[in-house]
N, C-alpha and C positions, 0 to 999 in steps of 0.2 A: 240789568237789560236784559239778562237772560230772562226774568220771571216776567218781564214787559212781553217779550217775544211767545213766552208762551200763554200771557193770558190773549193776546191778540191771535193767535192760534187757535185756543180756543172759542174764541168771539167766530171767526170765519169758516173753521172747519165745522163739515154738515152732521155734528154729532149726536145733536140734540134738535131733531124737526119737528113737528107738529104733533104728532102723534106718539111721540117716546113715552116711555116709562115713566121719567122723571117730572113732565110737566101733569102726572096724573098721581103721584105722592104725596101726600100734604105729613106735617108736620105741625101740632096743634094749628090746625087749622090753615096750616100756611105753606103754598107748594114748596118742596123741596128745591126746586130750581132757584126760586128765591133766593133760599139760604146758603145756596152755593155760591150765586152770584157774589152776595154779601164777604162770602168768606174765602172767595178767591181774591178779592180787593184790597180784603184787609191788610192782607200780608205786604201786598203790592206798596200802598201806601206808606206802613211801615220803611220798608225798605228804600221808596224813594225821600224819605227824609233821612234815614240813618246816612246815605250814598250822598246826600248832598250837605249835609252836615250842620245842617241848621237847626238853632234850638228859639223856639218859640221867643222866650225872654229877651234873647239878644240881638235881632233882628225880623221886627213883627214884619216888616213889610214883607219880606222873603218867606214867611212863614204862610202869610196870605196867600200868595202865588203858588205856592208849591198846593195848599188845599186847592185853592181854583185849577191850579195844573191837572192836579187829579180828578176833581169833576169835568173837566173836558175829557178827560182819557174816558172817564165811565162814562160819560153821553157817548164817544164818539164808537166805544165798541157795539154799543147795542145799537147805534145807527148803523153801522154799514151792516147791522143784519137784515134791517131796512131791504136793501137792495141785493140780498142773495137769496136766490128762489129757496136754498134748503135750509133754510132758515128762519126762526119767526121773530119778528121786534113785538116789544112787549114795554109799556110802560113801566111794569112793576118791576121789571130786572132793572131799569135806569133807576128808579129807586133803592133798589136793591144794592146797588152799585154805588150810588150816589152816598146811602146808609155807610160802608163798607169803608169809604173815600174819609167820612167825616168821623167815624168812630177808630180806624186807621189812624187818624191825627191824636184823637186825643188818646188814645193809648202809647203813641210815642211819647208826648207832652206829659202824662204821667208817670 
């Protein structure tokens, strides 16, 4: 729960404006910003699985429900930024968040 609050705060606080250095830093031609989105959602998804006590093999429906919840959360944290004048909405951030959800789930399942 605390990690979820931290992610929401990171999504709404004015810490990464359009001209921020993080938007102009690249790692292997991928913006550092996208990697950070991926890396912050990855443990959130793992924690969601861990606290819910769901295993993919025991309850397939609930496992897919967790993935859907993760994808909605990933989409929502970026969509909120569209309505904040001091934050920038970016479709690539949504893709990085969703990749974090999927890989976070895979890491948990493995």
